[in-house]
C-alpha positions as CSV (number, residue, x, y, z in Angstrom):
1,X,0.0,0.0,0.0
2,X,1.2,3.5,-0.8
3,X,-0.1,7.0,-0.1
4,X,-2.4,8.8,-2.5
5,X,0.3,11.4,-3.2
6,X,2.7,8.6,-4.4
7,X,-0.1,7.0,-6.4
8,X,-0.9,10.4,-8.0
9,X,2.7,10.9,-8.9
10,X,2.9,7.5,-10.5
11,X,0.0,8.2,-12.7
12,X,0.6,11.9,-13.4
13,X,-2.6,13.1,-11.7
14,X,-3.3,15.6,-8.9
15,X,-3.6,14.1,-5.4
16,X,-6.9,15.9,-4.8
17,X,-8.4,14.2,-7.9
18,X,-7.4,10.8,-6.7
19,X,-8.7,11.6,-3.2
20,X,-12.1,12.5,-4.7
21,X,-12.2,9.2,-6.6
22,X,-11.5,7.3,-3.4
23,X,-14.3,9.1,-1.6
24,X,-16.7,8.2,-4.5
25,X,-15.6,4.5,-4.3
26,X,-13.9,4.4,-7.7
27,X,-11.0,2.2,-6.4
28,X,-11.4,-1.2,-4.8
29,X,-8.2,-1.2,-2.8
30,X,-8.4,2.3,-1.4
31,X,-8.7,2.5,2.4
32,X,-8.7,5.3,4.9
33,X,-6.4,4.8,7.8
34,X,-6.8,7.5,10.4
35,X,-6.9,10.7,8.4
36,X,-4.8,9.4,5.5
37,X,-5.8,7.4,2.4
38,X,-3.7,4.5,1.2
39,X,-4.1,2.5,-2.1
40,X,-2.5,-0.6,-3.6
41,X,0.3,0.5,-6.0
42,X,-1.0,-2.0,-8.6
43,X,-4.5,-0.6,-8.7
44,X,-5.3,0.5,-12.3
45,X,-6.4,4.1,-13.0
46,X,-9.5,3.7,-15.1
47,X,-10.8,6.7,-17.0
48,X,-14.7,6.4,-17.1
49,X,-15.3,9.4,-19.4
50,X,-17.4,8.8,-22.5
51,X,-15.0,9.3,-25.4
52,X,-17.0,7.7,-28.1
53,X,-18.8,10.9,-29.1
54,X,-22.1,9.5,-28.1
55,X,-23.2,12.8,-26.5
56,X,-21.9,15.0,-29.3
57,X,-24.5,17.6,-30.4
58,X,-27.1,16.1,-28.0
59,X,-28.9,19.4,-27.7
60,X,-29.5,19.4,-31.5
61,X,-31.0,15.9,-31.3
62,X,-33.7,16.9,-28.8
63,X,-37.1,17.8,-30.1
64,X,-37.8,21.5,-30.4
65,X,-40.7,22.5,-28.0
66,X,-41.8,25.2,-30.5
67,X,-42.8,22.6,-33.2
């Protein structure tokens, strides 16, 4: 187990971002010990953003209420 700061440096992210993801439950191995978070160094950093373009121009696809 390593600290969140070390994990963030390994993956090139801000420690605050990793801490928020721990609070939301995005990591399975993250645990809070006292006031500090620790995480397994082998835990993968998964990006859950939608990158397929599924939501591109979603406002234009909605029906116009004035019709």
